[in-house]
N, C-alpha and C positions, 0 to 999 in steps of 0.2 A: 558653599551650603553642600555640607558632606553627603556624600548616598549612602548610605548603610548597607550591608553586604548582607543578600539575602540567606539564613537561615538552612542548611542543606536539607534537614527533613522537610521544610517544606518545597523546595527542590525538587526531592523523594516522590513527596507525592503528587506534585503536579506534575513531574516523569507518566507515574504510573496512571495517571488520569488522563493525559496524552494519549499513551497508548491505549487505551482502553476505546477511548474516543475515535483514534484511529481506525482499532479494528470493526469497529460499528459502522462507522463509514467505507470501510472495505465492505463488509457484509453484506450492507446495503447498495452495492456497485457490483457486486455479483449477483444479486436478487432481486432486481425492481419491480417486480411486484409486489412483494413486502414491503409493509409501512414500517419505517423505520423514523422515531423520535429523536429527538436532536437533544443533545443535554448539555449543558451552561460546563464553560470553563472553571474549571478550579481554580486559575491563577488569573489574576489579571496584567495586564502588560503597558507599558507606554509604546510608543512607536520607536522608541530606542533598545527595544526586549528589554529592558527593564521592569521591577518588579513595580505594581504601582502602588501608590499611599493607602490601598486597602487591604496589601498582604502585610502592613505596620497598622492598624487602625486597633485600640484596643483589646479589645477580642477578639482578634488575633495572636495578641501579643499574652495574652492574658494565657495564651494554651500554654506558653512558654515557661511560664509559672506555676508547676503543678507540684502533687506531693507525688512522691516518689515512689510509692505502689500503684500509680496508677500510668506512670512512667515507665514503670516494671510489665507492668500489664497490656499495656500497645504494645512493647515491644515484643512480648513474648507471642503474641498475635500476627503483628506486620514482621520479626526479626529486626536482626540486628543493619543495621546501616550497610554493611557490607552488603550482606544476605541481600538485602532488596536492591543495592546497586548491582551487586552480580545477575538477579533475578532481571530487572528491568535489560540489562545490557543483552544479556541471551534473547531476552523477549525480543527487542528490535533486529540483532542479528536473527532469529527464526524470520519474522516479518518481512525484513530484506530480501533475505532467500526466497520468501513465497513471490513476493510481488518481481523478483528476477524471473521466477520460471513461469508467471502468468503471463511477464510480456515473452518470453520466448516461446511458449507455446502458441501465445499468438502469432505471431512474426511466423514458425510453422506452417499454422493452421494459412495464414495469406499464400507461402513459396506451394503448398501442396494443392491449392484451389490456381493457382495462376499455371502450373505444371500440367493438371490436369483441364484446363481452359484450351491450352495451346496443344493438348492432345488427341482434343476432339477436333480442332481446328483443322489441326495435319489427318486426322482421317480423312473427314468431309473432303477434303481437297483429293487425298488419292482415290478415294471411289467415285468422285465429280458431282457430289452431293454441294459442292461450293459455289459461291456467287459468279466465277469465274468456269461455268463449262465448256467442255472442249468442243469448238464445233466441230472439230476432224472425228473422223465416224472409225481412221484407220483401228487396229490394236498395238499400236504401239501404248506403253507403259509408262511411267513417268515416277523416276524412284527419286526418295527425297530420304535424306541422311540426317536426324536430328541429333547436333551435339548439345550433350548435359554437363 
């Protein structure tokens, strides 16, 4: 049985919708107090990642046999295939950069919190407020060198 290749316009539409959904999910993760509604996927896939038969149903195939004036109007609104592909690629790259920046900020925040905790710990020990208090009341002080 031959597998039909999915039309490129359907693939672009699905990528557009997936990007929108990813942005919605990402914005929901940023603000947990807001309620975000889930949206259904525009394309369904089999476990192998191929488009399901729903994509090639009579209703969806009917979209491929349309009057030229409607196709021209849709192209004017959505842009050419190359323009749409360029927009999607730029969008994916932008999302990737933003996710990397978020990850870096989170890692830097963790490092700063750790350094502050260590600094406070050393100050407590030097001032004698730590759990190991000096039993000797002589005036000698211990000096610590902190290597960062």
